[in-house]
C-alpha positions as CSV (number, residue, x, y, z in Angstrom):
1,G,193.0,100.3,82.1
2,F,190.7,97.3,82.1
3,I,192.5,94.5,84.3
4,I,193.0,97.3,87.1
5,D,189.7,98.2,87.0
6,E,188.4,94.5,87.5
7,A,191.0,94.1,90.6
8,E,189.4,97.2,92.4
9,V,185.8,95.5,91.3
10,D,186.8,92.6,93.3
11,D,188.2,93.5,96.0
12,E,184.8,96.0,96.5
13,V,182.6,92.8,96.0
14,E,184.6,91.2,99.0
15,D,184.7,93.6,101.3
16,E,180.8,93.6,101.0
17,D,181.0,89.7,101.2
18,E,182.9,90.1,104.2
19,W,180.3,92.8,105.7
20,E,177.4,90.5,105.0
21,D,178.6,87.9,106.8
22,G,179.0,90.2,110.1
23,A,175.7,91.4,109.5
24,Q,174.1,88.4,109.3
25,E,175.5,87.3,112.5
26,I,173.8,90.4,114.3
27,G,170.3,90.1,112.6
28,I,170.4,92.3,109.4
29,V,169.3,90.6,106.3
30,G,171.7,90.8,103.7
31,N,169.1,91.5,100.6
32,E,169.1,94.4,101.7
33,M,172.8,95.3,101.6
34,E,172.8,95.3,97.8
35,E,171.1,98.5,97.5
36,L,174.0,100.3,99.2
37,G,177.0,99.8,96.2
38,P,176.8,99.3,92.3
39,T,177.9,95.5,91.3
40,A,180.3,94.6,88.8
41,R,177.0,94.2,86.3
42,E,176.1,97.8,87.0
43,I,179.6,99.6,86.8
44,E,179.7,97.2,83.2
45,G,176.8,99.0,82.0
46,R,178.1,102.1,82.5
47,R,181.1,102.0,81.2
48,R,179.1,100.8,78.1
49,G,176.7,103.7,78.2
50,T,179.7,106.1,78.2
51,T,181.0,104.5,75.4
52,L,178.0,104.5,73.8
53,W,177.0,108.1,74.3
54,D,180.6,109.3,73.2
55,S,179.8,107.7,69.5
56,Q,176.2,109.5,69.3
57,K,175.4,112.5,68.5
58,E,173.8,115.7,70.5
59,D,170.5,115.5,68.2
60,E,170.5,111.7,68.9
61,I,170.8,112.1,72.1
62,E,168.2,115.1,73.0
63,E,165.8,112.7,71.1
64,Y,166.7,109.9,73.1
65,L,166.3,111.3,76.3
66,K,162.7,113.1,75.5
67,K,161.0,109.7,74.9
68,K,162.7,108.5,78.1
69,Y,161.0,110.9,80.1
70,A,158.6,112.5,78.4
71,D,155.6,110.0,79.8
72,E,156.1,110.8,83.5
73,S,157.1,113.9,85.7
74,A,160.0,114.3,88.4
75,A,157.3,114.1,91.1
76,I,156.5,110.4,90.2
77,R,160.2,109.6,89.5
78,H,160.8,110.9,93.1
79,F,157.4,109.9,94.9
80,G,155.8,107.0,92.8
81,D,152.4,107.1,92.3
82,G,150.2,109.9,93.3
83,G,153.6,111.8,93.5
84,E,151.9,114.6,91.7
85,D,149.5,115.2,94.6
86,M,151.7,114.9,96.7
87,S,154.1,117.3,95.5
88,D,151.4,120.3,95.3
89,E,150.5,119.9,99.0
90,I,154.1,120.3,99.5
91,T,154.5,123.4,97.9
92,Q,151.2,124.7,99.4
93,Q,153.0,124.2,102.6
94,T,155.6,126.8,101.7
95,L,152.6,129.5,101.0
96,L,151.0,129.1,105.0
97,P,151.8,131.4,107.2
98,G,154.5,131.4,110.0
99,V,156.2,133.4,112.8
100,K,157.6,136.2,110.3
101,D,154.4,137.1,108.7
102,P,151.9,139.5,110.0
103,N,149.4,137.9,112.6
104,L,145.5,138.0,112.4
105,W,143.8,140.1,115.6
106,M,139.8,139.0,116.1
107,V,137.8,142.2,117.0
108,K,134.3,142.3,118.0
109,C,132.5,144.4,115.6
110,R,128.7,145.7,115.9
111,I,126.2,142.8,114.4
112,G,125.1,143.3,110.8
113,E,127.8,146.1,110.5
114,E,131.0,143.9,109.7
115,K,131.1,144.6,105.5
116,A,129.9,148.6,106.1
117,T,133.2,148.5,108.8
118,A,135.7,146.5,106.7
119,M,134.8,149.3,103.9
120,L,135.5,152.3,106.4
121,L,138.8,151.0,107.6
122,M,139.8,150.8,104.0
123,R,138.6,154.5,103.9
124,K,140.5,155.2,106.8
125,F,143.8,153.8,105.5
126,I,143.8,155.9,102.3
127,A,143.0,158.9,104.2
128,Y,145.7,158.4,106.0
129,Q,148.7,157.4,103.8
130,Y,150.6,160.3,103.9
131,T,150.3,162.0,107.4
132,D,150.0,159.0,109.7
133,P,149.9,156.1,107.9
134,L,148.2,152.6,109.1
135,Q,150.2,150.0,110.2
136,I,147.7,147.4,109.3
137,K,148.4,145.0,106.7
138,S,144.2,144.0,105.5
139,V,141.1,143.9,107.0
140,V,138.9,141.1,106.5
141,A,135.2,140.4,107.3
142,P,134.3,136.6,106.1
143,E,130.5,135.9,105.0
144,G,128.8,134.0,107.9
145,V,130.4,135.3,110.3
146,K,128.8,137.6,112.7
147,G,129.9,140.1,115.3
148,Y,133.8,139.9,114.3
149,I,135.9,141.7,111.7
150,Y,140.0,140.5,111.0
151,I,142.8,142.7,111.0
152,E,145.7,141.6,109.9
153,A,148.9,143.4,111.5
154,F,152.5,142.6,113.1
155,K,151.5,143.7,116.3
156,Q,148.2,144.8,118.6
157,P,149.3,148.6,119.2
158,H,149.0,148.6,115.2
159,V,145.9,147.0,115.2
160,K,144.4,149.5,118.4
161,Q,145.6,152.1,116.5
162,A,143.4,151.7,113.1
163,I,140.4,151.1,115.1
164,E,140.7,154.0,117.1
165,N,137.7,156.4,116.7
166,V,135.2,153.6,114.9
167,A,132.3,153.5,116.4
168,N,131.2,150.1,115.2
169,L,134.3,148.6,117.1
170,R,133.7,150.1,120.3
171,T,133.4,147.5,121.8
172,G,136.4,145.4,120.8
173,I,138.6,148.7,121.5
174,W,139.8,147.2,125.0
175,K,140.3,143.5,123.9
176,Q,141.8,142.2,120.9
177,H,142.2,137.9,120.3
178,M,145.1,136.8,118.1
179,V,144.4,133.9,116.1
180,P,146.9,130.8,116.1
181,I,149.1,130.6,112.9
182,K,147.4,126.9,112.6
183,E,144.2,128.4,112.4
184,M,144.5,131.7,110.2
185,T,144.0,129.6,106.9
186,D,140.4,128.3,108.2
187,V,139.4,132.2,108.5
188,L,139.7,132.3,104.4
189,R,138.3,129.1,103.9
190,V,136.2,129.4,101.2
191,V,133.1,126.5,102.0
192,K,130.9,125.8,98.7
193,V,127.9,124.9,99.4
194,Q,126.4,122.6,96.8
195,T,122.5,123.0,97.2
196,G,121.4,121.6,94.2
197,L,118.0,122.7,94.6
198,R,116.2,124.8,92.0
199,S,113.1,126.3,90.8
200,K,110.0,123.8,91.0
201,Q,111.7,121.5,93.3
202,W,109.9,119.0,95.4
203,V,111.0,119.4,99.3
204,R,109.5,118.1,102.2
205,L,109.8,120.1,105.7
206,K,111.8,118.6,108.6
207,R,110.0,120.1,111.9
208,G,107.6,122.4,112.8
209,L,104.0,122.7,112.4
210,Y,104.9,121.2,108.5
211,K,106.7,118.7,109.3
212,D,106.8,115.4,106.6
213,D,104.9,117.9,104.1
214,I,105.6,118.3,101.1
215,A,106.7,121.6,99.5
216,Q,107.1,123.3,96.0
217,V,110.6,125.6,96.0
218,D,109.7,128.8,94.6
219,Y,113.4,130.7,94.6
220,V,116.4,129.9,96.8
221,D,118.6,133.1,98.3
222,L,122.1,131.7,98.7
223,A,123.3,134.7,100.4
224,Q,120.7,134.5,103.1
225,N,120.5,131.0,103.5
226,Q,116.9,130.1,102.8
227,V,114.7,128.9,100.4
228,H,111.0,130.2,98.9
229,L,108.7,127.8,99.3
230,K,104.9,127.5,98.4
231,L,102.8,124.7,100.1
232,L,99.0,124.1,101.5
233,P,98.7,126.0,104.3
234,R,97.6,124.8,107.8
235,V,95.5,127.5,109.8
236,D,93.1,127.0,112.5
237,Y,89.7,128.0,111.6
238,T,88.1,127.1,114.8
239,R,90.1,129.1,116.9
240,P,88.4,132.7,117.1
241,R,90.7,135.6,116.5
242,G,90.4,139.9,117.0
243,A,86.7,141.0,118.9
244,L,85.4,138.0,119.0
245,R,88.4,136.0,120.9
246,T,87.8,136.5,124.7
247,T,90.0,136.3,127.7
248,Q,88.1,132.7,128.7
249,E,88.9,131.4,125.2
250,N,92.3,131.9,125.3
251,D,92.3,130.5,128.6
252,A,91.4,127.0,127.5
253,A,92.8,127.4,124.5
254,K,96.1,127.3,126.3
255,R,95.1,125.0,128.5
256,K,93.5,122.4,125.2
257,K,96.4,120.4,123.9
258,K,97.4,121.3,120.4
259,R,96.1,119.5,117.7
260,R,97.5,120.2,114.3
261,P,95.2,122.1,112.1
262,P,94.6,119.9,108.4
263,A,96.6,121.3,105.5
264,K,93.8,122.7,103.0
265,P,93.6,125.8,100.5
266,F,93.5,128.9,103.0
267,D,90.1,130.5,102.6
268,P,89.8,134.0,103.5
269,E,85.5,133.7,104.3
270,A,86.6,131.1,106.9
271,I,89.1,133.7,108.7
272,R,86.6,136.7,108.3
273,A,83.5,134.2,110.0
274,I,86.6,134.0,113.1
275,G,86.9,137.8,113.2
276,G,90.3,137.2,111.7
277,E,91.4,139.9,109.7
278,V,92.6,139.6,105.6
279,T,94.3,142.3,103.8
280,S,96.1,142.1,100.6
281,D,99.3,142.9,98.6
282,G,98.8,143.1,95.1
283,D,98.2,139.2,93.8
284,F,99.0,138.1,97.7
285,L,96.9,137.8,100.8
286,I,98.4,138.9,104.1
287,F,97.4,137.3,107.3
288,E,99.1,137.0,110.2
289,G,102.3,138.0,108.9
290,N,101.8,135.4,106.3
291,R,101.5,135.7,102.9
292,Y,98.6,133.6,100.5
293,S,98.1,133.2,96.6
294,R,94.7,133.8,95.4
295,K,94.7,129.9,94.9
296,G,94.7,129.0,98.4
297,F,98.8,128.4,98.8
298,L,101.3,129.5,101.5
299,Y,104.4,130.8,100.1
300,K,106.9,131.2,103.0
301,N,110.8,131.1,103.7
302,F,112.4,128.6,105.6
303,T,116.2,128.0,106.1
304,M,117.8,125.4,104.2
305,S,118.2,123.3,107.0
306,A,114.8,123.1,108.0
307,I,114.2,121.2,104.4
308,I,115.0,118.2,102.9
309,A,115.3,117.8,99.2
310,D,117.7,114.2,98.6
311,G,115.2,112.0,97.6
312,V,111.5,113.6,97.8
313,K,108.9,111.6,96.0
314,P,105.3,113.1,96.3
315,T,102.7,110.7,96.2
316,L,100.0,111.2,93.2
317,S,97.6,112.8,95.7
318,E,99.7,115.4,96.7
319,L,100.5,116.8,93.4
320,E,97.0,117.0,92.6
321,K,96.9,119.2,95.1
322,F,99.1,121.6,93.7
323,E,97.6,121.8,90.4
324,E,94.2,123.6,88.8
325,A,93.6,120.3,86.6
326,P,93.9,116.6,86.3
327,E,95.4,117.1,82.7
328,G,97.9,119.7,84.3
329,I,99.7,117.1,86.3
330,D,103.4,116.8,85.7
331,I,104.8,114.1,87.7
332,E,108.4,114.2,87.8
333,L,110.2,110.7,87.1
334,P,113.8,110.0,88.4
335,A,116.8,111.0,86.5
336,G,117.2,109.7,82.7
337,G,113.6,108.8,82.6
338,K,113.4,105.7,83.9
339,D,110.0,104.5,85.7
340,D,111.1,102.3,87.9
341,G,114.0,102.4,90.3
342,P,116.2,99.0,91.7
343,G,113.1,98.3,93.9
344,H,111.1,97.5,90.7
345,S,108.1,96.2,90.8
346,F,107.9,94.3,87.2
347,S,106.4,90.3,87.2
348,A,106.4,87.7,84.9
349,G,103.8,88.5,82.1
350,D,103.9,92.5,82.2
351,N,104.4,94.1,78.6
352,V,107.4,96.6,78.8
353,E,109.1,98.8,76.8
354,V,112.7,99.5,76.4
355,C,113.4,103.6,77.3
356,Q,117.4,103.3,77.4
357,G,119.8,101.9,75.1
358,E,120.6,101.0,71.7
359,L,117.1,99.0,71.6
360,M,114.7,102.3,72.9
361,N,111.4,101.9,71.9
362,L,111.5,98.1,71.3
363,Q,108.5,96.7,73.3
364,G,108.1,92.6,74.2
365,K,106.9,90.2,77.5
366,I,108.5,89.2,80.5
367,L,109.3,85.6,80.9
368,A,111.6,85.9,83.4
369,I,113.4,88.1,86.5
370,D,116.5,87.4,88.2
371,G,116.8,90.3,90.7
372,I,117.7,93.4,88.8
373,M,117.9,91.0,85.8
374,I,114.9,90.8,83.3
375,T,114.3,88.3,80.2
376,V,112.2,90.0,77.8
377,M,110.5,88.2,74.7
378,P,110.9,90.8,71.9
379,K,107.9,91.6,69.1
380,H,110.2,92.0,66.6
381,E,110.2,89.8,63.4
382,D,113.8,89.9,63.3
383,L,114.5,88.9,67.1
384,K,113.3,85.5,67.7
385,E,115.4,85.2,71.0
386,P,114.7,86.6,74.4
387,L,117.1,89.4,75.5
388,E,118.0,90.2,78.7
389,F,117.5,94.1,79.9
390,Q,118.7,95.9,83.6
391,A,115.2,96.9,85.4
392,V,116.2,100.5,84.8
393,E,116.2,100.0,80.6
394,L,112.4,99.2,81.3
395,R,109.2,100.7,81.6
396,K,105.6,99.1,81.5
397,L,103.7,99.5,78.9
398,F,99.9,99.7,78.8
399,R,97.2,100.2,76.0
400,M,93.8,101.7,76.2
401,G,91.2,98.9,77.4
402,D,93.4,96.6,79.2
403,H,92.4,95.5,82.9
404,V,94.6,96.5,85.5
405,K,94.9,96.4,89.3
406,V,96.4,99.2,91.5
407,L,99.7,97.5,93.2
408,S,100.3,101.2,95.4
409,G,99.9,104.5,96.5
410,R,96.6,106.4,96.8
411,Y,94.1,103.7,95.1
412,E,96.1,100.7,96.3
413,G,94.0,97.4,95.4
414,D,91.5,99.6,93.3
415,T,91.0,97.8,89.6
416,G,89.5,99.5,86.4
417,L,90.0,100.0,83.1
418,I,92.4,102.0,81.4
419,V,90.6,104.8,78.9
420,R,93.9,107.6,78.0
421,V,97.5,106.5,78.4
422,E,99.7,110.0,78.6
423,D,103.5,110.2,78.5
424,N,104.0,109.4,82.7
425,R,100.8,108.3,83.5
426,V,97.6,106.7,83.2
427,V,93.8,107.2,83.5
428,L,91.4,104.5,84.6
429,F,87.9,103.9,85.4
430,S,87.6,102.2,88.9
431,D,85.2,99.6,89.1
432,L,84.5,100.7,92.4
433,T,83.6,104.1,92.4
434,M,82.8,104.6,88.4
435,H,85.3,107.5,88.4
436,E,88.3,108.2,86.3
437,L,91.2,107.4,88.8
438,E,95.3,109.0,86.9
439,V,97.7,106.7,88.4
440,L,101.7,106.1,87.7
441,P,102.2,103.4,85.0
442,R,104.9,101.4,87.7
443,D,102.2,101.7,90.1
444,L,99.9,99.1,87.8
445,Q,99.6,95.5,86.9
446,L,97.6,93.7,84.3
447,C,94.8,92.1,86.3
448,S,91.5,90.0,85.5
449,D,90.0,90.4,88.5
450,M,87.4,93.3,89.3
451,A,88.3,94.8,93.2
452,T,85.7,94.6,96.0
453,G,86.6,96.9,98.1
454,V,86.5,98.1,101.6
455,D,83.7,97.6,104.1
456,S,85.4,98.4,107.5
457,L,88.7,100.3,108.6
458,G,89.6,99.5,112.4
459,Q,86.7,100.4,114.6
460,F,85.0,102.1,111.0
461,Q,82.6,100.5,108.3
462,W,81.1,101.6,105.6
463,G,77.9,103.1,106.0
464,D,78.7,104.2,109.5
465,M,77.7,107.8,110.9
466,V,80.5,110.4,112.3
467,Q,81.1,113.7,114.4
468,L,82.4,115.5,111.7
469,D,83.3,118.4,114.1
470,S,80.8,119.6,117.0
471,Q,77.9,120.6,114.4
472,N,78.1,118.5,111.4
473,V,77.9,114.6,111.3
474,G,78.2,112.4,108.1
475,V,77.8,109.4,106.9
476,I,80.9,106.9,105.6
477,V,80.8,106.3,101.8
478,R,84.1,105.0,101.2
479,L,87.2,103.4,102.4
480,E,90.8,104.2,101.1
481,R,94.0,103.5,102.5
482,E,94.9,106.6,104.5
483,N,91.3,108.7,104.3
484,F,87.7,108.3,104.7
485,N,85.0,110.1,102.3
486,V,82.4,111.1,104.3
487,L,78.9,112.2,102.9
488,S,78.1,115.6,104.9
489,M,74.7,117.0,105.9
490,A,75.3,120.0,103.6
491,G,75.4,117.0,100.7
492,K,79.5,117.7,100.2
493,L,82.1,114.5,99.6
494,V,84.3,115.3,102.3
495,E,87.9,113.3,102.7
496,A,88.9,112.8,106.2
497,K,91.5,111.0,108.7
498,P,90.2,107.6,110.7
499,Q,91.9,109.9,113.4
500,S,89.8,112.9,113.2
501,L,86.5,111.2,113.4
502,H,84.2,110.4,116.0
503,K,81.7,107.5,116.1
504,K,78.3,109.2,116.5
505,K,76.5,107.3,119.1
506,E,72.5,107.2,117.9
507,F,69.2,106.1,119.7
508,R,67.6,103.6,118.7
509,N,63.9,105.2,118.7
510,T,65.1,108.5,116.7
511,V,61.7,109.6,115.2
512,A,61.0,112.5,112.9
513,L,58.0,113.9,110.7
514,D,57.9,114.2,107.1
515,S,56.4,116.7,104.9
516,E,52.6,115.3,105.8
517,Q,53.5,114.9,109.7
518,N,54.1,111.3,109.5
519,P,56.4,109.9,112.1
520,I,59.5,108.4,110.2
521,Q,62.1,106.3,111.6
522,K,65.2,104.5,110.7
523,R,64.4,101.4,108.1
524,D,61.6,103.4,107.0
525,I,60.6,103.4,103.4
526,V,60.5,106.9,102.2
527,K,59.8,109.3,98.7
528,V,61.8,112.1,98.1
529,I,59.2,114.7,97.1
530,D,61.4,117.7,97.1
531,G,65.3,118.9,96.5
532,P,67.8,118.0,94.5
533,H,66.9,114.3,95.0
534,S,63.2,114.5,94.4
535,G,61.2,111.2,93.0
536,R,63.8,109.0,94.2
537,D,62.6,106.6,96.7
538,G,65.2,104.7,99.7
539,E,65.4,103.3,103.2
540,I,66.1,105.3,106.1
541,K,69.3,104.7,107.3
542,H,70.1,107.4,109.8
543,L,68.1,110.4,111.4
544,Y,70.0,113.4,112.9
545,R,68.2,116.1,114.2
546,N,66.0,117.1,110.2
547,F,68.1,115.4,108.4
548,A,68.0,112.1,107.3
549,F,70.6,109.9,105.5
550,L,69.3,107.8,102.5
551,Y,70.0,104.6,100.8
552,S,68.7,103.2,97.4
553,R,70.0,100.5,95.1
554,M,69.1,102.8,92.2
555,Y,71.7,105.8,93.3
556,L,75.1,104.9,92.0
557,D,77.1,107.9,93.5
558,N,78.4,107.8,97.1
559,G,77.7,104.0,97.2
560,G,74.2,104.8,97.2
561,I,73.5,107.0,99.9
562,F,72.5,110.7,99.9
563,V,70.9,113.0,102.4
564,C,68.0,115.1,102.5
565,K,65.8,116.9,104.5
566,T,62.8,115.2,106.7
567,R,60.4,117.6,105.7
568,H,61.2,116.6,101.7
569,L,60.3,113.3,102.2
570,L,56.8,111.3,102.8
571,L,56.5,107.8,103.9
572,A,55.6,105.0,101.6
573,G,51.8,104.9,101.1
574,G,51.5,107.5,103.8
575,G,48.3,110.6,103.9
576,K,48.1,113.5,106.1
577,T,46.1,112.3,108.5
578,T,42.0,113.4,108.3
579,N,40.1,111.6,110.9
580,N,41.7,111.7,113.8
581,N,40.3,112.6,117.6
582,S,43.4,112.0,119.7
583,A,45.5,115.5,119.5
584,I,48.7,112.8,119.9
585,M,50.2,111.3,116.7
586,P,49.9,107.4,116.7
587,G,53.1,107.0,115.7
588,F,53.9,108.5,119.4
589,M,51.5,106.1,121.4
590,S,52.0,103.1,123.0
591,P,50.1,100.2,120.8
592,R,48.9,98.9,124.0
593,I,47.6,102.0,125.3
594,S,46.1,102.8,121.8
595,S,44.2,99.8,121.1
596,P,40.3,99.7,122.6
597,M,41.7,95.7,124.0
598,H,43.3,97.8,127.0
599,P,41.7,97.6,130.2
600,S,40.7,101.1,130.2
601,G,38.8,100.8,127.1
602,G,36.2,98.8,128.4
603,G,34.7,96.9,131.5
604,R,35.7,93.4,132.7
605,G,33.1,91.0,132.9
606,R,33.4,88.0,135.2
607,G,33.0,85.0,132.9
608,R,31.3,84.1,129.6
609,G,28.6,86.3,129.2
610,G,28.8,88.4,132.8
611,G,29.2,91.7,131.8
612,G,28.1,94.3,128.9
613,G,31.2,95.5,127.7
614,N,33.3,92.9,127.4
615,V,35.2,92.6,124.0
616,R,35.3,89.6,121.3
617,R,38.3,88.2,119.0
618,D,37.4,87.4,115.9
619,R,39.7,84.5,114.8
620,E,38.7,84.2,111.5
621,L,40.6,87.5,110.7
622,I,44.1,86.9,112.5
623,G,46.5,85.2,110.2
624,Q,45.9,87.4,107.2
625,I,47.6,89.5,104.9
626,I,45.9,92.7,104.4
627,K,46.1,96.2,102.9
628,I,45.5,99.2,104.7
629,T,43.5,101.9,102.3
630,K,42.8,104.6,105.0
631,G,44.9,106.9,107.3
632,P,48.2,107.5,108.0
633,Y,49.5,104.1,107.2
634,K,47.5,104.0,103.7
635,G,48.7,101.8,101.0
636,N,50.8,99.5,104.1
637,V,50.4,95.6,103.8
638,G,50.6,93.6,106.9
639,M,49.7,90.6,108.7
640,V,46.5,90.7,111.3
641,K,48.1,89.8,114.6
642,D,45.3,89.6,116.6
643,A,41.8,91.7,115.7
644,T,38.7,92.6,117.6
645,D,35.1,93.9,116.8
646,S,36.5,97.2,115.8
647,T,40.2,97.1,115.8
648,A,43.0,94.5,114.3
649,R,46.5,94.7,115.3
650,V,48.8,94.5,112.3
651,E,52.3,93.6,111.7
652,L,53.5,95.8,108.6
653,H,56.2,94.3,106.3
654,S,57.7,97.4,105.8
655,S,59.4,98.3,109.3
656,C,58.2,95.3,111.3
657,Q,56.5,97.2,114.0
658,T,52.9,96.2,115.0
659,I,50.0,98.7,114.8
660,S,46.7,99.2,115.6
661,V,44.4,99.9,112.3
662,D,40.6,100.2,112.6
663,R,38.7,97.0,111.2
664,T,36.9,99.8,108.6
665,H,40.0,100.8,107.1
666,I,41.5,97.1,105.9
667,A,41.2,95.2,102.9
668,T,42.0,91.6,102.9
669,V,44.6,90.6,100.7
670,G,45.9,87.0,101.4
671,M,44.8,83.8,102.1
672,P,44.9,83.3,105.9
673,N,47.9,81.9,107.4
674,K,47.6,79.3,109.9
675,D,51.1,79.6,111.2
676,G,50.2,83.2,112.4
677,S,51.2,83.3,115.9
678,I,49.2,85.5,118.9
679,S,50.4,88.9,120.1
680,S,50.8,89.5,123.8
681,Y,48.1,91.6,123.7
682,S,45.1,89.3,122.1
683,R,43.8,87.9,125.9
684,T,40.4,90.4,126.1
685,P,39.4,91.2,129.7
686,G,36.6,89.3,129.6
687,Y,38.3,86.0,129.7
688,G,40.8,86.7,132.3
689,S,38.9,86.2,135.3
690,A,36.8,83.3,134.3
691,T,36.7,79.7,136.2
692,P,37.5,76.6,134.0
693,T,34.2,75.2,133.6
694,Y,31.8,77.2,132.0
695,G,28.3,75.8,133.0
696,R,26.0,77.7,134.6
697,D,25.0,75.7,137.5
698,G,28.6,75.2,139.1
699,S,27.1,72.4,141.6
700,K,26.6,69.8,138.5
701,T,29.8,67.5,136.9
702,P,30.7,67.2,133.7
703,M,29.2,63.8,133.6
704,L,25.7,64.8,134.4
705,G,25.4,68.4,132.4
């Protein structure tokens, strides 16, 4: 039989060769034709395999087949890689509805009654099953579909029979829409929403009044697709409410450009002051339909689409506003406890600690940085060689007493000394404000320099008087990156955005009265005799109504600026006026008019010795340093600019102003100053009309006199 089989194989191979020759002529690749039939080698292998199976036992054959086919499924053998998924997909295709299956009809329903209507049809189906059974197969009320239900039936009349006399389906009795077969599966498709939100998580608002504001998740309502948030309210305390509201104010409010109120805790007293009504509901206060906690936070529902939950990182200042005390701040770090993300803030020389991996808690110092790979020299007796770590495996290490600089955040650019180190925050004592600051470790860097602060920002600079609102002013005492610290008239420190402030226009000659009715003005030195700052001395920086903003180098808070009422001040060296015949205070009189050297104070002569009312100058006193011993300017020191027998013109050293003083109220304390200039008021009236020649006989020449 072997020779006959070989002859048959040869004929088959020759036929294949002849066919391949013809195929090459018409452009078919000959190599592909090898797959069309078995070759002689394959036939020989089959013959040997058959002989092998005949000689083996059944148990051995079974074991052989198990080993050969146990590692791969039939789907993989048939379809290759990914065959199992393809097989499952084909299986699912066989379960899809076809033309022989019942159809799905969409019926209009009363909004909000979808599920109740489905239950009603189920009870109707059960009630009629033995008398007049309904021909429908199922009723579906999908979650999230408003105003429609779906009924499965073979024919439309079956649907109309089922919905007859159902009040909630009255609007859909005349018309029902058949769902296309390809879309029937989408009706029952369950979309699992992965919100990922949890209680106490930080989110931001996308739009509306609270756009970009930070909020904290209170709880999540998946059924209503809403989230209950805790945030700082933005209430307009300037708009009258209730009985205080008038038609004119309503019209003005409509025309006025809407400005977003600042975010701050709810103040029920301020609401009642503008006519608003605040009611109580357990632990909450109710105002205009919103719920506020006793601590001033707003609790309100928002839709899931109105918030941003991914990658929200609140600033330290935002976190502080949500806590009762600084020690209770819970700063949330990224997953895994890492302190720095891909955009790390490490630099050479930083002390670090390993926070992940087998070498956790190992401390060291950074030698070099290459992208996210950081070379660290470990501080360990058994490790002498530098090691490489990824940035996410390290966190900055600080110790009490380190002098550091803030790299980013609210206090950017500030420096200070570390006084306390905790798990995820550092408390440092600022070099500028002499106050404690709480900063994240990733925002710090070792530094030996001391910050000098910022004196100006935009149109504002330190010490400027600004308008807080229509009735209040304040003085800028600190400039930060985002906010200004403003000392108000009431002595309170207020945080304000630069956009909400307006520079207050001042009048150069503004004058007020102190406790002794002495005139005081800007740059005068005064003493505080009453109030919280009693006993302090200072220079007047600004005057506004009956308030004075003073500056003292001895006062450390608020950059040395404090505010007092003018009736609590006393001009340095001044006292109550005891001998003054004039009804007008000397500080409010024109120096030229009050001077006895004014033309109204005496007669005008016609030459030397002419007329009995002329005034003579005392040149010996001009240029000397004197001290005032009596009167409203008692204690002031100045230089005599001009003098007569009864009056002296004195330029005060304290305020650089020139006043007229009685000669009996001054005492010389210094030597004459030969360089003292003569004021424009020093020319006496008696010399104004004198001729150049002083001889009695005008006809004589000087040579013959």
